[in-house]
C-alpha positions, 0 to 999 in steps of 0.5 A: 553672556553678551558674546554668546548672544552676539554670535547668535545675532551674527549667525542669524544675519548670515542665515538671512543673507544666504536665504536672500542669495538663494532666492535670487538664484545665486550660489556661493553661500558657504554651508556648514557650521562654526565647527567646520564639519562635513556631511556623513557618507552614505552607508552601503546596502546589505541584504536581508537576513532570514529570522524564520526557521529553516524547518516546518512540519505539517500533517498530510492532506492539509490545504492550509499555508505551511510556512511563513518566511520572515527576514529583517533588513538593516536599512528598513527596506521592504522585503519580498519573498520568492521561490529560488529553487530546491529539489521540491520547489515545484510543489510549492507556491506563495499565496496572496498573504505571503505564506508558502503552501503546497500546490496540491495537498501532500499525501504521506502515503504517496510520497512525492518528494525527490528522495522519498522521505516525506521531507520536501526541500525548497529554497526561498529568497528574501530581497530588498530590491537591491540585494537578496539572500537565500535560505533552504527550508525543509517541510516535513509531512507527517502521517494522518491515519485517516480514521484507521486503527488496527487491533490485535484480536488473537495470538498464539495460533502457531505458524499460520499460513491461511485465513478465510471467511465463513461468510457468516457475520464475523466468523473466520477460520485460520489454519494453525499449527499442524492439522488444526483449523480454528474458528475465530469470532472476529468481533470478540477474538473467541477461538474454538476448533473448527476441524482437526485432521486425524489419522486412523487412530483418531490422533492429530496428523503429524507433519501436516501443514495447511497451505490454504483455506476457502469457504465452500458453502453454508447449509443451515448452521453448518459451514463447509470448507475447502482446505489445501494441505501438504504432508510428506511433500504431497499437496492435496485438496480436501473439503470438510463437510462436503461429503454425504452428510453435511452434519458431521466432519466428513472429509473428501480429498484428492492428491494434487501434486508433489511439492517436495522440491519447494513447488509453490501452490495456492488455492482460492474460491470464485463463484462457489468453486475452488481453484488451485494453482501449481507453480513451475519455477524451472518453466519446463512444464508450464506451457505443456498441457499434456498429461505427462507434464503434470499439473506444474505451472497450471491453474485448475478448477476443482468443482465437486463431482455431483456423483462421486460414486459413479459406477463406471467400470474403471472407477475404483474409488470415489471421484470427488472432484471434477478437475478442469484445466483453466490456465497455463504459465505460472511460476510461483503462485502466491494467493487469490483475491476476489474483486468486483465485476467477476474479476479474480486476482491471481498473484504470481511471484516471478524471478525478478517481478511479482505480478497480479492478474485479474481475470474472469475465471468462468472462461478457460484457456488463459496463459499467464506467460511463464517462462516466456514472460517475467512480469511484462518483460519478455524472457524468452523469444516467442512469448508474443505468439502465445494464445490468450496471453494475460497482461498483468494488472500490476507488476512490482520488482521483487524486493523488500522496498516500499514498492517492491514485492516478495509475494502479494498475499491479499488483494481485495476491494474494500467495502467496509465502513472505514472512509480512509479505505473506501473504494480502494484496492487493498493489497498486503505483501509478504514483506510486510507492506500494505498498499492501497490504490483508488478503485475504479469500475473497469469495463471488464476484468481484463481492463483492471490496471493498477499503476505501481507508481500510484500505490499508497504505502499505508504501513504507518496507518496499519501499525497495530495496537500490539504486536507487528504485521511483519510477515502477513500470510493472508487478508480477508473481509468478513461477511460484515465488511470488516478487514482482517490480516493474518501474520505468519507468527500466529497473530490476527489483526482487525482493521478498525476505527479508533475507539471501542469496536462496534459490532456490525451485523 
């Protein structure tokens, strides 16, 4: 006990002596302890280690932060974060709170990431001021249907090719199998027969196909309808209830062109008058307006003749339609669509491109360019010299990818009640895609331009509650503003809001 205490006294005396020497600015006082040990060497610095996941998922249109990085540092140094690279680094920025955000709200339907899969790749760096480490983070953008629901309202219509509105609330007509045209109530799905084409014995016409429908006009409770049909390789135009009496199913009709070789033909309505476009894939007759070249590659107006029983000496049969040449240069016309500002969209499918052209069809002499142009690419020399050449409003490569076309079957400006489609061009294609683009007031039909790179691919928004929209053949707005899509396998869909349908008037 006495020895331990002495050692304590000696130790304290030595400590006091060292303190006195240091106060005088002198050195030489040995350090350490009685055990003879030495200081531990400094440990080397190590880079921070990420503890946050390399994956995150956010809904489109978000303005909130999408990812918060986290890392630990063995030396407990402060860790800072930065963007070090990555294929999609330009889309991101760090906020004041240290969270990663999109610079602009992401749009699932207008994917902008490098490989187009709506997964944005960015590399983050974590640094302690002396060393750093990187981590690749994948931010998946998920779809928001933006208030859109698609409901199947009719099935079993057969192999369908055409739809039109009767311009009376929700009344639609759809071409079914063979010679039947159905009337369908778009609000309820209720179906009835609008008209059945029959032969001389009153039986359904065998081997007939309805290619197009267009509402003509309404007279009281009666609806008149233009029909483009084909039988035995000959296409003809008919008008139901357009004859002497509007109160029965009187049909007037006239042959248009032979389509036995697969010639494409389409019909649409504009300003109460029907238009028919006939293709010419070979291109030999598309620029020849002479009678010998026939109707191929041409666009015609077919107004009803106000005096079909004219007593002119050479009139053998009634002349129901006053045919008027409107345009030249069509390859394989697909469909028509009515826009604002007196604009009428004509879809034509070329060899390498599909195109959509907006024009005012009150004027004649238009030239859509075939066979000199395919889309906007000059195919044969001399195209630039064509008079009244129409510049396409939209050109898409032929194909089935998300911004490729196999034939645009619907083009319209949406004016219904769904905010997710408000003031948008809506387009449907034979390949199953549905696209939208922002609508803006053009100064005239010839100035309508749709940037193909800005088409929003709305396929995910248009997935129906039953069935599939895999091969649409037509799209139409009814008189109440509701949108419908007809598929080739006899399914009819209404584009609606989620929840119970509210009948609009």
